[in-house]
N, C-alpha and C positions, 0 to 999 in steps of 0.2 A: 453193074446197076447204074453207075454214073453218079452215085452220091455216097457219102460216108455215113452219116447218121442224123436222124431227126433231132436227137437230143441236144446237139450243139445249138440248134436254133432255140430250143427252149431255154438253154442256159443264157443266151443273149437276151431273150425277151423277158425273162422272169426276174432279173436282178432289179431290186427296188420295188417289187410288188409283193408284199408280204401279207398273207392272210392270217386271220385268227385261227389258232388251232393248227396242229401239224400232224398229219397222219396220212399214210398212203400205202396202198397195196391194192392189188387188183381183185376183181371178183367176177366169178362166173356164176351163173345162176342155176347150177344143176347138180351138185354133188352132196353127199350125205349130211347127216347130222354129225357135228364134230364133238369129240370128247373134250372135256375141259382138262387138258393136259398141258404141260409146259411147251412153249413155242420154241422152235429152233429152225435152223436152215436144213433143208433136206440133205441127207447124206448123198454124196455124189458117187455114182458108179460109172465107169467108162469115161471119166473126166468130170462131167457135170450133171448127167441125168440122174434125177432122184429115183431111189428105189421105193416102190410102193410097198407099204407095210400093211395095207388094208385089203388088198385084192391080189389074187394069184395072177390074174390077167391085168396088164398095165392100163387098159382102157375100160375096165369093168365099170367104173363109176360113170363114165361117159355113156355107156350103153343104157343105163337106167333113164337118163335124160332123153336119149334118142327115141325112147318108146312113146314119149309124149308128143302128140301131134298138135301143133298150134299154127295159126295163120302166119305168125311172125315170132321170131325168137325174142324172148324177154328175159335176159339174164338177171338173176337175182343176186344180192350181195353174197359173196363167198370169199374164203381164204384159200381155196384150192388153186393149184398152179395154172398159169397160162403160159403160152409161148409167143414170142414176137421175133420174127425173122424176116428181114427185108433184103438180105444179100445171100448169095450162094444157093446151091440146090437145096430144096426144102427137106429137112430131116424129119420124116414122118414118124420117127420112133420116140420122140420126146413125149414123156408121159404127162400130157396136159390135155384137158378137154376143150380148150379154146386155142386156136392158132390165129395169129394176125400176120398176113403175108402180102407181098406186093401184087396188086391186081393185074398189072401188065405182064409181069415176069412169071407168074404162077399159072401153069396150064390147067385146063379143066380136069384133066385126068388126076392131077394131084389133089384137087378139091374133092373129087369123087372118092379117091383112096382114103382121105381123111374122114369123109362122111361114112364110109364103111366101118370105120372105127368109132362111129357116133361122135366124132369131134365136130364142134362148130368152127366155121372158118370165116375170118373177117378179111375183107378186101381193102387193102391200103391204097388210097388215091390222094394225090395232091390236087386240091381244088382252089387254093388261095394263092398259089404261085405257079409261074410258068417254068417248065423244065425243057431245056434245049435238047435233051436226049430222048424225049418221048416221040413215038411215031406220029402223033397228032399235033405236033408243035406248030405247024404252019396254019392251023385252023384258028389260032388266037390272033386277033387284030393287033397290029403294032401299037395302036392307041391305048390299049389296056395293059401293056407290059411296062412295068415300072423299074424301080431300082433293083440292083442285085441284092439277093438275100445274103447278108453278111456271113462269110464263111463257106458259102456255096456258090462258086463262080458260074455254075451252069443253071442257076435258078434266079428268077426275078419275081418280084411281087406283082400281083394282078390288081387291077382297079375294080374291086368287088362292089363299089358303089354303082358301077355300070355293068353288072354281071350279065345282063341280058345280051350284051355284045359278044359274050363267049359262052352262052348257055348251051349252044349246040354241041361243042366238044365235051362239055361236062355231062350232058345227057347221054352222049355216046359212051362215056366212061362208065356211067351208072348201068347202062344197058350191058356193057361188057361184063361187069360183075354179076349181073343177073343171069346172063347166058352161061356163065361158068358155075352157076348155082351156089354162089357165096351166100352165107347166112346174114351177113352184115357188112357195112361199109365204115371204114375209118377215114373221114375227110380231113386231110391235114391242112395246116396253115389257115385256120379260120379265126385267128385273133390278131389280124393285121391292124386293127383299130388302136391297139395299145401303143402308147407314145414311144415305148422302147423300140418299136419296129419302124424303121425308116423306109417306108414303102414308095415314097415319091408322090403319094396321093393324100389328099385331105379326107381320109376315111373317118367317119364318125361312128360312135357307138351304135346309133340307129341304123347306119348303113350295114354294119356287121350283123346286127340282129336280123335285119331283113334278109341278108344273104344266107345266114346260117339256117334260118327257118325255111327258106326256099330249098336248100340242100336237103334238109331233113324230110321235107314233103316229097321231094323227088325220089329219094331212096325208099321211103315208105311206099310210094306209089308203085314201086317195082317189087314189092313183097319182102324187102330186106329191112333189118334193124339198122340203126345209125348211132355212132358214138360221138360224144362231144369230146373233141381233142384240144386239151390245154386252154380252152377259153373259160377258165374258172371264174373270172370276175363277172361273167354273165350267166353263170350256171343257174342261178335262181330264176332268171327270166326264160331260160331255155329248157328247164327240167321236164316240162310236159311234152316236148317234142322229141327229145333225145332219150334213147333207150338205155344207155349206159355211158360210162366215161372211160377214156384212155388218157392217162396222165404221165408226164415225165418229171422226175426229180422234185416232186412236191414236198418230200421230206427235207431235202437239202435246202430248198428255198422257202420253206415254211408256208406253203400254199395249200396244203392238204385240206384245210378247213373249208375252202371253197367247195370241195366235192362231197362233203358230208350230206349235202342235200340229196344226192343220189341214193345213198343208203337209207336215208330217211324216207324216201319214196320207193323203197324196196327195189332199187336198181344197182347193178354191179359197178364197181370201180376197179379197173385194171391199171396198175401203176408200175413204173420202172424207175430204178435208180442206177446210176452209172459210177458215181464216185464214192458214195457212202457204202459201207459194208453192211450186210444183212443184220449183224448184231446191233447196229445203230438204230434200226427202224422196224425190225420184224415184229417185236412185241406190240408196238404202237399200231402197226398195220393190222395185225390180227384183232386188236381191241376195237379198231374202227370197222372191222369186217371188210377190209380192202384186200385184194389179191395182189401182193407185191412181188417184184421180181428184180434180181440184180443181173444186168447185162453189160456188155461193152458197147461203146458208142457206135461201132460199125454194124451192130445188129445182125451178125451171123448167127447160125444156130446155137453155137456155144461161144462163151460161157452161158450157162443157164442155171441160176441159183434162186429158186423160189422160196418164199416163206410158206410154211405150212405146219399143221399139227403132225406130231409123230406119236404113234400109239400102237 
């Protein structure tokens, strides 16, 4: 894949920015009413995959959502598991109703296979930084390529204040996701304006808002939903354009409070922790109605340890 993990970036960018309230877990908007039972981490079978205690078929809950036909996917708050895999061959047997996978590396046939299981599939794309290993790397002008992304020698920040200079390759990336029939897009690195990120450009809060809104409209215009990724400090200003949130380590860095605006607006929050153990955050995640997940930084299929109800 050419990269190790997005979470390392979050770790660098989030120190020193603490939000009021701390809760995090992700949410998908389409699984049953939950029983008010004690929360725990899903028991693992075959290493890490949770065993469903509610349905004989592992994707039965997803099928119910799949029967609802809407112009665009609108995931509602949930504590049901999700899966995030950016490296390795996609494991389509993980019992989650939402998968987030790399847009370039994941073939259309894999998306189709997941759709047959009534799983919603999110297209991971980098939109705020340049990656030297992508096939469209030469389409980004040198003038918009900034400093190296700390910890990622193959990536550099982009000058999003002048995003129209590289909107063509971004539009092509959105088109790629649409052609593969993804349900949504996860646009990464859309928080370069934060002072913790040394981009090489004087990016303002307004620059970032303008770019993020443009990204959301481009994705919506192609019939897909869009996630707000890690730009929690601007969540209140962006809530009406973004359909759900994908968050890293908000429990560890006490930033989950930023994303409660999504659940208040009946939108899902999908959250991942890498260093904290599920026992440290799962009860809080469920109380916030976040769908939380424990993964390793490299984001292979496993480990996969979701928070969920057991009953």
